[in-house]
DSSP file (Angstrom, degrees, kcal/mol; ACC not computed):
  #  RESIDUE AA STRUCTURE BP1 BP2  ACC     N-H-->O    O-->H-N    N-H-->O    O-->H-N    TCO  KAPPA ALPHA  PHI   PSI    X-CA   Y-CA   Z-CA
    1    1 A M              0   0    0      0, 0.0     0, 0.0     0, 0.0     0, 0.0   0.000 360.0 360.0 360.0 125.4  -95.1  -35.6 -121.6
    2    2 A P        -     0   0    0      0, 0.0     3,-0.1     0, 0.0     0, 0.0  -0.229 360.0-111.9 -67.2 153.5  -97.1  -33.1 -119.5
    3    3 A K        -     0   0    0      1,-0.1    96,-0.0     2,-0.1    92,-0.0  -0.485  42.1 -87.5 -83.8 155.7  -97.1  -29.4 -120.4
    4    4 A P    >>  -     0   0    0      0, 0.0     4,-2.6     0, 0.0     3,-1.1  -0.266  33.1-116.8 -56.0 148.7  -95.4  -26.8 -118.1
    5    5 A V  H 3> S+     0   0    0      1,-0.3     4,-2.5     2,-0.2    -2,-0.1   0.854 115.1  59.8 -57.5 -39.5  -97.4  -25.3 -115.2
    6    6 A L  H 34 S+     0   0    0      1,-0.2    -1,-0.3     2,-0.2     7,-0.1   0.779 113.8  35.7 -60.6 -30.9  -97.0  -21.8 -116.9
    7    7 A I  H X4 S+     0   0    0     -3,-1.1     3,-1.5     2,-0.1     4,-0.3   0.908 115.2  54.0 -87.0 -49.0  -98.7  -23.1 -120.0
    8    8 A E  H 3< S+     0   0    0     -4,-2.6    -2,-0.2     1,-0.3    -3,-0.2   0.820 125.8  23.1 -53.9 -40.6 -101.2  -25.4 -118.4
    9    9 A H  T 3X S+     0   0    0     -4,-2.5     4,-2.5    -5,-0.2    -1,-0.3  -0.108  80.5 133.0-122.9  38.1 -102.6  -22.7 -116.1
   10   10 A A  H <> S+     0   0    0     -3,-1.5     4,-2.4     1,-0.2     5,-0.2   0.854  72.9  50.6 -62.6 -44.1 -101.6  -19.5 -118.1
   11   11 A G  H  > S+     0   0    0     -4,-0.3     4,-1.7     1,-0.2    -1,-0.2   0.906 113.3  42.7 -59.6 -44.7 -105.0  -17.9 -117.7
   12   12 A K  H  > S+     0   0    0      2,-0.2     4,-2.3     1,-0.2    -2,-0.2   0.876 116.2  49.6 -69.1 -38.8 -105.4  -18.3 -114.0
   13   13 A L  H  X S+     0   0    0     -4,-2.5     4,-2.1     2,-0.2    -2,-0.2   0.935 112.3  45.8 -70.1 -44.8 -101.7  -17.3 -113.3
   14   14 A S  H  X S+     0   0    0     -4,-2.4     4,-1.6     2,-0.2    -1,-0.2   0.885 112.8  50.3 -63.3 -38.8 -101.8  -14.2 -115.4
   15   15 A L  H  X S+     0   0    0     -4,-1.7     4,-2.3     1,-0.2    -1,-0.2   0.901 111.6  49.2 -66.0 -43.9 -105.2  -13.1 -113.9
   16   16 A A  H  X S+     0   0    0     -4,-2.3     4,-2.4     1,-0.2     5,-0.3   0.815 108.0  54.6 -69.4 -30.3 -103.7  -13.7 -110.4
   17   17 A A  H  X S+     0   0    0     -4,-2.1     4,-1.9     2,-0.2     5,-0.2   0.840 107.5  49.9 -66.0 -34.7 -100.7  -11.6 -111.4
   18   18 A V  H  X S+     0   0    0     -4,-1.6     4,-2.1    39,-0.2    -2,-0.2   0.937 113.2  45.8 -63.6 -52.8 -103.0   -8.8 -112.4
   19   19 A V  H  X S+     0   0    0     -4,-2.3     4,-2.1     2,-0.2    -2,-0.2   0.953 116.8  42.5 -61.3 -53.4 -104.9   -8.9 -109.1
   20   20 A V  H  X S+     0   0    0     -4,-2.4     4,-2.5     2,-0.2    -2,-0.2   0.947 115.9  47.3 -61.2 -48.9 -101.8   -9.2 -106.8
   21   21 A S  H  X S+     0   0    0     -4,-1.9     4,-2.5    -5,-0.3    -1,-0.2   0.872 111.4  51.6 -67.4 -34.0  -99.7   -6.6 -108.6
   22   22 A G  H  X S+     0   0    0     -4,-2.1     4,-2.1    -5,-0.2    -1,-0.2   0.871 109.7  50.6 -67.1 -35.8 -102.7   -4.2 -108.7
   23   23 A F  H  X S+     0   0    0     -4,-2.1     4,-2.3     2,-0.2    -2,-0.2   0.928 111.0  48.2 -64.5 -47.1 -103.1   -4.7 -104.9
   24   24 A V  H  X S+     0   0    0     -4,-2.5     4,-2.5     1,-0.2     5,-0.2   0.909 111.3  50.4 -59.9 -44.6  -99.3   -3.9 -104.4
   25   25 A A  H  X S+     0   0    0     -4,-2.5     4,-2.4     1,-0.2    -1,-0.2   0.918 112.0  47.3 -66.1 -43.0  -99.5   -0.8 -106.6
   26   26 A V  H  X S+     0   0    0     -4,-2.1     4,-2.4     2,-0.2    -1,-0.2   0.894 111.3  51.0 -61.8 -40.2 -102.6    0.5 -104.6
   27   27 A I  H  X S+     0   0    0     -4,-2.3     4,-2.0     2,-0.2    -2,-0.2   0.908 112.2  46.6 -64.6 -44.1 -100.9   -0.2 -101.3
   28   28 A G  H  X S+     0   0    0     -4,-2.5     4,-1.8     2,-0.2    -2,-0.2   0.880 113.3  49.0 -60.7 -40.8  -97.8    1.7 -102.4
   29   29 A L  H  X S+     0   0    0     -4,-2.4     4,-2.0     2,-0.2    -2,-0.2   0.898 108.2  53.1 -65.1 -40.7  -99.8    4.5 -103.7
   30   30 A A  H  X S+     0   0    0     -4,-2.4     4,-2.2     1,-0.2     5,-0.4   0.891 109.8  48.6 -60.4 -43.8 -101.8    4.7 -100.5
   31   31 A D  H  X S+     0   0    0     -4,-2.0     4,-1.5     1,-0.2    -1,-0.2   0.834 108.5  54.8 -71.6 -29.9  -98.6    5.0  -98.5
   32   32 A L  H  < S+     0   0    0     -4,-1.8    -2,-0.2     1,-0.2    -1,-0.2   0.905 113.9  40.3 -69.2 -36.9  -97.3    7.7 -100.8
   33   33 A T  H  < S+     0   0    0     -4,-2.0    -2,-0.2    -5,-0.1    -1,-0.2   0.851 132.4  19.2 -82.9 -32.0 -100.3    9.9 -100.3
   34   34 A T  H  < S-     0   0    0     -4,-2.2    -3,-0.2    -5,-0.2    -2,-0.2   0.677  81.1-143.7-110.9 -19.2 -101.0    9.4  -96.5
   35   35 A Q     <  +     0   0    0     -4,-1.5    -4,-0.1    -5,-0.4    -3,-0.1   0.812  60.6 127.7  57.5  32.4  -97.7    8.1  -95.2
   36   36 A S        +     0   0    0     -6,-0.3    -5,-0.1     1,-0.2    -1,-0.1   0.688  61.0  54.3 -92.5 -18.1  -99.7    5.9  -92.8
   37   37 A L  S    S-     0   0    0    -10,-0.1    -1,-0.2    -9,-0.1    -6,-0.1   0.671  95.9-134.3 -90.1 -16.8  -98.1    2.6  -93.5
   38   38 A G        +     0   0    0     -7,-0.2    -2,-0.1     2,-0.1    -7,-0.0   0.738  56.8 140.5  73.5  25.4  -94.6    3.7  -92.9
   39   39 A L    >   -     0   0    0      1,-0.2     3,-1.7     2,-0.1     2,-0.1   0.662  35.3-172.9 -74.8 -18.5  -93.1    2.1  -96.0
   40   40 A G  T >   -     0   0    0      1,-0.3     3,-1.0     2,-0.2     4,-0.3  -0.376  65.4  -5.9  67.0-133.5  -90.8    5.0  -96.6
   41   41 A G  T >> S+     0   0    0      1,-0.2     3,-0.9     2,-0.2     4,-0.9   0.716 123.8  75.7 -66.8 -22.6  -88.9    4.9  -99.9
   42   42 A W  H <> S+     0   0    0     -3,-1.7     4,-2.5     1,-0.2    -1,-0.2   0.794  80.7  71.2 -62.4 -30.2  -90.2    1.4 -100.6
   43   43 A A  H <> S+     0   0    0     -3,-1.0     4,-2.0     1,-0.2    -1,-0.2   0.872  95.0  52.6 -52.9 -39.6  -93.6    2.9 -101.6
   44   44 A Y  H <> S+     0   0    0     -3,-0.9     4,-2.4    -4,-0.3    -1,-0.2   0.932 112.2  45.1 -60.7 -47.2  -92.1    4.3 -104.8
   45   45 A W  H  X S+     0   0    0     -4,-0.9     4,-2.7     1,-0.2     5,-0.3   0.823 110.2  53.8 -69.3 -33.5  -90.8    0.8 -105.7
   46   46 A M  H  X S+     0   0    0     -4,-2.5     4,-2.5     2,-0.2    -1,-0.2   0.910 111.5  45.7 -66.0 -41.0  -94.0   -0.9 -104.8
   47   47 A V  H  X S+     0   0    0     -4,-2.0     4,-2.3    -5,-0.2    -2,-0.2   0.945 117.5  43.4 -69.1 -49.1  -96.0    1.6 -107.2
   48   48 A I  H  X S+     0   0    0     -4,-2.4     4,-2.2     2,-0.2     5,-0.2   0.946 118.9  43.0 -66.1 -46.6  -93.4    1.1 -110.1
   49   49 A G  H  X S+     0   0    0     -4,-2.7     4,-3.0     1,-0.2     5,-0.3   0.938 115.4  49.1 -62.9 -45.2  -93.1   -2.6 -109.6
   50   50 A G  H  X S+     0   0    0     -4,-2.5     4,-1.9    -5,-0.3    -1,-0.2   0.878 113.1  47.2 -65.8 -36.0  -96.9   -3.1 -109.2
   51   51 A V  H  X S+     0   0    0     -4,-2.3     4,-2.1    -5,-0.2    -1,-0.2   0.933 114.3  46.0 -67.5 -44.8  -97.7   -1.0 -112.2
   52   52 A L  H  X S+     0   0    0     -4,-2.2     4,-2.1     1,-0.2    -2,-0.2   0.902 116.1  45.3 -66.0 -42.8  -95.1   -2.8 -114.4
   53   53 A A  H  X S+     0   0    0     -4,-3.0     4,-2.6    -5,-0.2     5,-0.2   0.845 110.2  55.6 -72.4 -28.8  -96.2   -6.2 -113.2
   54   54 A F  H  X S+     0   0    0     -4,-1.9     4,-2.1    -5,-0.3    -2,-0.2   0.917 109.4  46.1 -62.3 -42.3  -99.9   -5.3 -113.6
   55   55 A L  H  X S+     0   0    0     -4,-2.1     4,-2.6     2,-0.2    -2,-0.2   0.885 113.1  49.7 -68.1 -41.9  -99.3   -4.3 -117.3
   56   56 A F  H  X S+     0   0    0     -4,-2.1     4,-2.3     2,-0.2    -2,-0.2   0.903 112.2  47.4 -61.3 -44.3  -97.3   -7.5 -118.0
   57   57 A G  H  X S+     0   0    0     -4,-2.6     4,-2.9     1,-0.2    -2,-0.2   0.924 111.0  50.7 -67.5 -39.5 -100.0   -9.7 -116.4
   58   58 A L  H  X S+     0   0    0     -4,-2.1     4,-2.4    -5,-0.2    -2,-0.2   0.915 111.3  50.1 -60.9 -44.2 -102.7   -7.9 -118.4
   59   59 A Y  H  X S+     0   0    0     -4,-2.6     4,-2.3     2,-0.2    -2,-0.2   0.920 111.1  47.9 -60.9 -43.0 -100.7   -8.5 -121.6
   60   60 A Q  H  X S+     0   0    0     -4,-2.3     4,-2.7     2,-0.2    -2,-0.2   0.924 113.3  48.0 -61.6 -49.8 -100.2  -12.1 -120.8
   61   61 A F  H  X S+     0   0    0     -4,-2.9     4,-2.1     1,-0.2    -2,-0.2   0.886 112.9  47.5 -59.0 -40.9 -104.0  -12.5 -120.0
   62   62 A A  H  X S+     0   0    0     -4,-2.4     4,-2.6     1,-0.2    -1,-0.2   0.930 112.0  51.0 -69.0 -45.0 -105.0  -10.7 -123.1
   63   63 A T  H  X S+     0   0    0     -4,-2.3     4,-2.5     1,-0.2     5,-0.2   0.920 110.9  47.5 -54.3 -49.2 -102.6  -12.8 -125.2
   64   64 A H  H  X S+     0   0    0     -4,-2.7     4,-1.8     1,-0.2    -1,-0.2   0.919 111.8  50.5 -65.8 -40.0 -103.9  -16.1 -123.8
   65   65 A L  H  X S+     0   0    0     -4,-2.1     4,-2.2     2,-0.2    -1,-0.2   0.863 110.9  49.8 -64.8 -37.1 -107.5  -15.0 -124.4
   66   66 A R  H  X S+     0   0    0     -4,-2.6     4,-2.6     2,-0.2    -2,-0.2   0.950 111.2  47.3 -66.5 -46.7 -106.7  -14.1 -128.0
   67   67 A D  H  X S+     0   0    0     -4,-2.5     4,-1.7     1,-0.2    -2,-0.2   0.783 112.5  50.5 -69.7 -27.1 -105.0  -17.4 -128.7
   68   68 A L  H  X S+     0   0    0     -4,-1.8     4,-2.5    -5,-0.2    -1,-0.2   0.867 110.8  48.4 -70.9 -40.1 -107.9  -19.2 -127.1
   69   69 A R  H  X S+     0   0    0     -4,-2.2     4,-2.3     2,-0.2    -2,-0.2   0.923 113.2  48.0 -69.3 -41.0 -110.4  -17.3 -129.2
   70   70 A D  H  X S+     0   0    0     -4,-2.6     4,-2.4     2,-0.2     5,-0.2   0.895 111.1  50.5 -64.4 -38.7 -108.4  -18.0 -132.4
   71   71 A F  H  X S+     0   0    0     -4,-1.7     4,-2.5    -5,-0.2    -2,-0.2   0.955 111.6  47.2 -64.7 -47.9 -108.1  -21.7 -131.6
   72   72 A N  H  X S+     0   0    0     -4,-2.5     4,-0.8     1,-0.2    -1,-0.2   0.880 111.0  52.7 -60.8 -38.2 -111.8  -22.0 -131.0
   73   73 A A  H >< S+     0   0    0     -4,-2.3     3,-0.6     1,-0.2    -1,-0.2   0.929 112.9  43.3 -59.6 -47.3 -112.5  -20.1 -134.2
   74   74 A L  H >< S+     0   0    0     -4,-2.4     3,-1.2     1,-0.2    -2,-0.2   0.855 112.9  53.3 -71.2 -34.6 -110.3  -22.5 -136.2
   75   75 A M  H 3< S+     0   0    0     -4,-2.5    -1,-0.2     1,-0.2    -2,-0.2   0.660  97.0  66.3 -70.5 -15.2 -111.7  -25.6 -134.4
   76   76 A A  T << S+     0   0    0     -4,-0.8    -1,-0.2    -3,-0.6    -2,-0.2   0.446  74.7 120.6 -89.7  -2.6 -115.2  -24.5 -135.3
   77   77 A E    <   -     0   0    0     -3,-1.2    -3,-0.0     1,-0.1    -4,-0.0  -0.414  42.1-172.2 -66.2 132.2 -114.4  -25.2 -139.1
   78   78 A E        +     0   0    0     -2,-0.1     2,-0.5     5,-0.0    -1,-0.1   0.635  59.7  88.4-100.3 -16.7 -116.7  -27.8 -140.6
   79   79 A S     >  -     0   0    0      1,-0.2     4,-2.4     2,-0.0     5,-0.2  -0.701  64.1-153.0 -88.7 124.0 -114.9  -28.1 -144.0
   80   80 A K  H  > S+     0   0    0     -2,-0.5     4,-2.8     1,-0.2     5,-0.2   0.923  96.4  54.8 -58.8 -42.9 -112.1  -30.6 -144.2
   81   81 A A  H  > S+     0   0    0      1,-0.2     4,-2.1     2,-0.2    -1,-0.2   0.915 112.1  42.9 -59.3 -48.2 -110.3  -28.6 -146.9
   82   82 A N  H  > S+     0   0    0      2,-0.2     4,-1.6     1,-0.2    -1,-0.2   0.861 113.7  52.4 -70.8 -32.7 -110.3  -25.4 -144.8
   83   83 A F  H  < S+     0   0    0     -4,-2.4    -2,-0.2     2,-0.2    -1,-0.2   0.935 111.1  46.1 -62.3 -45.8 -109.3  -27.3 -141.7
   84   84 A V  H >< S+     0   0    0     -4,-2.8     3,-1.2     1,-0.2     4,-0.3   0.886 110.2  54.9 -67.2 -38.6 -106.3  -29.0 -143.4
   85   85 A R  H 3< S+     0   0    0     -4,-2.1     3,-0.3     1,-0.3    -1,-0.2   0.878 116.3  37.4 -58.4 -38.7 -105.3  -25.6 -144.9
   86   86 A S  T 3X S+     0   0    0     -4,-1.6     4,-2.0     1,-0.2    -1,-0.3   0.230  84.2 109.5 -97.9  13.6 -105.2  -24.1 -141.4
   87   87 A L  H <> S+     0   0    0     -3,-1.2     4,-3.0     1,-0.2     5,-0.3   0.891  74.6  53.7 -62.5 -39.9 -103.8  -27.1 -139.7
   88   88 A D  H  > S+     0   0    0     -4,-0.3     4,-2.4    -3,-0.3     5,-0.2   0.978 112.4  45.2 -63.5 -51.4 -100.3  -25.6 -139.0
   89   89 A D  H  > S+     0   0    0      1,-0.2     4,-2.1    -4,-0.2    -1,-0.2   0.882 114.7  48.3 -62.0 -38.6 -101.9  -22.5 -137.2
   90   90 A V  H  X S+     0   0    0     -4,-2.0     4,-2.7     1,-0.2     5,-0.2   0.954 112.5  48.3 -70.0 -49.3 -104.3  -24.8 -135.2
   91   91 A E  H  X S+     0   0    0     -4,-3.0     4,-1.5     1,-0.2    -2,-0.2   0.846 112.4  49.0 -59.8 -35.1 -101.4  -27.1 -134.2
   92   92 A Y  H  X S+     0   0    0     -4,-2.4     4,-1.5    -5,-0.3    -1,-0.2   0.902 112.0  47.7 -69.5 -39.3  -99.3  -24.1 -133.1
   93   93 A L  H  X S+     0   0    0     -4,-2.1     4,-1.3    -5,-0.2    -2,-0.2   0.899 110.6  51.9 -68.3 -38.1 -102.1  -22.6 -131.1
   94   94 A A  H  < S+     0   0    0     -4,-2.7     8,-0.3     1,-0.2    -1,-0.2   0.859 108.9  53.0 -64.9 -34.4 -102.7  -26.1 -129.5
   95   95 A W  H  < S+     0   0    0     -4,-1.5    -1,-0.2    -5,-0.2    -2,-0.2   0.878 111.9  43.3 -70.3 -32.4  -99.0  -26.2 -128.6
   96   96 A K  H  < S+     0   0    0     -4,-1.5    -1,-0.2    -5,-0.1    -2,-0.2   0.691 111.0  67.8 -86.1 -16.8  -99.2  -22.8 -126.9
   97   97 A L  S  < S-     0   0    0     -4,-1.3   -89,-0.1     1,-0.2     5,-0.1  -0.331  99.0 -71.2-100.6 173.3 -102.5  -23.6 -125.1
   98   98 A P    >>  -     0   0    0      0, 0.0     3,-2.3     0, 0.0     4,-0.8  -0.217  52.6 -98.6 -65.9 160.2 -103.3  -26.1 -122.3
   99   99 A S  H 3> S+     0   0    0      1,-0.3     4,-1.9     2,-0.2     5,-0.1   0.705 117.3  69.1 -58.9 -22.8 -103.4  -29.8 -122.9
  100  100 A E  H 3> S+     0   0    0      1,-0.2     4,-1.9     2,-0.2    -1,-0.3   0.813  95.6  55.2 -63.1 -26.5 -107.2  -29.9 -123.4
  101  101 A C  H <> S+     0   0    0     -3,-2.3     4,-2.2     2,-0.2    -1,-0.2   0.874 105.4  50.7 -73.1 -39.9 -106.8  -28.0 -126.5
  102  102 A E  H  X S+     0   0    0     -4,-0.8     4,-2.4    -8,-0.3    -2,-0.2   0.870 109.8  52.1 -61.2 -39.9 -104.4  -30.6 -127.9
  103  103 A E  H  X S+     0   0    0     -4,-1.9     4,-2.0     2,-0.2    -2,-0.2   0.936 108.7  48.6 -60.9 -48.2 -107.0  -33.3 -127.0
  104  104 A R  H  X S+     0   0    0     -4,-1.9     4,-2.3     1,-0.2    -2,-0.2   0.895 110.4  53.2 -65.4 -35.9 -109.7  -31.4 -128.8
  105  105 A L  H  X S+     0   0    0     -4,-2.2     4,-2.9     1,-0.2     5,-0.3   0.957 107.2  50.4 -59.8 -51.8 -107.3  -31.1 -131.8
  106  106 A L  H  X S+     0   0    0     -4,-2.4     4,-2.0     1,-0.2    -1,-0.2   0.863 111.0  49.9 -61.6 -35.2 -106.6  -34.9 -131.9
  107  107 A E  H  X S+     0   0    0     -4,-2.0     4,-2.2     2,-0.2    -1,-0.2   0.903 112.0  46.8 -66.0 -41.3 -110.5  -35.6 -131.8
  108  108 A K  H  X S+     0   0    0     -4,-2.3     4,-1.6     2,-0.2    -2,-0.2   0.897 112.3  50.1 -72.0 -35.9 -111.1  -33.1 -134.6
  109  109 A K  H  X>S+     0   0    0     -4,-2.9     5,-2.7     1,-0.2     4,-1.1   0.895 111.6  49.2 -65.7 -40.7 -108.2  -34.6 -136.7
  110  110 A K  H  <5S+     0   0    0     -4,-2.0     3,-0.4    -5,-0.3    -1,-0.2   0.890 108.3  53.7 -60.5 -42.9 -109.7  -38.1 -136.0
  111  111 A Q  H  <5S+     0   0    0     -4,-2.2    -1,-0.2     1,-0.2    -2,-0.2   0.844 115.6  39.3 -63.6 -35.5 -113.1  -36.9 -137.1
  112  112 A F  H  <5S-     0   0    0     -4,-1.6    -1,-0.2     2,-0.1    -2,-0.2   0.527 110.6-121.2 -92.2  -7.8 -111.7  -35.6 -140.4
  113  113 A G  T  <5 +     0   0    0     -4,-1.1     2,-0.4    -3,-0.4    -3,-0.2   0.794  61.4 146.0  76.3  27.7 -109.3  -38.5 -140.9
  114  114 A V      <       0   0    0     -5,-2.7    -1,-0.3    -6,-0.2    -2,-0.1  -0.782 360.0 360.0-104.3 146.2 -106.2  -36.4 -141.0
  115  115 A K              0   0    0     -2,-0.4    -1,-0.1    -5,-0.0    -5,-0.1   0.427 360.0 360.0 -84.7 360.0 -102.9  -37.5 -139.6
């Protein structure tokens, strides 16, 4: 069963959210300071919504990078005993990350002979 798009492309989508929401916040701020775009009261909402979406996207991107870093660190383990000990953590991270991580985990489990 394929993973949802939000999991499969989490890094790209969160980075796109950061860029787009930052752009929206800057446009709203520019209109607040110069009144040149004619957005009126909507400029306040653009700034508030843009900043909130920017922070949320930044948090999502940082969380994705942290999970990916932790997964790679656990997958770099060369000892079978240590790998089996941390297997629950690795499987949970593989579940949260794109399907290529699950494929890497299956290969590593096959390499160590773990079910």
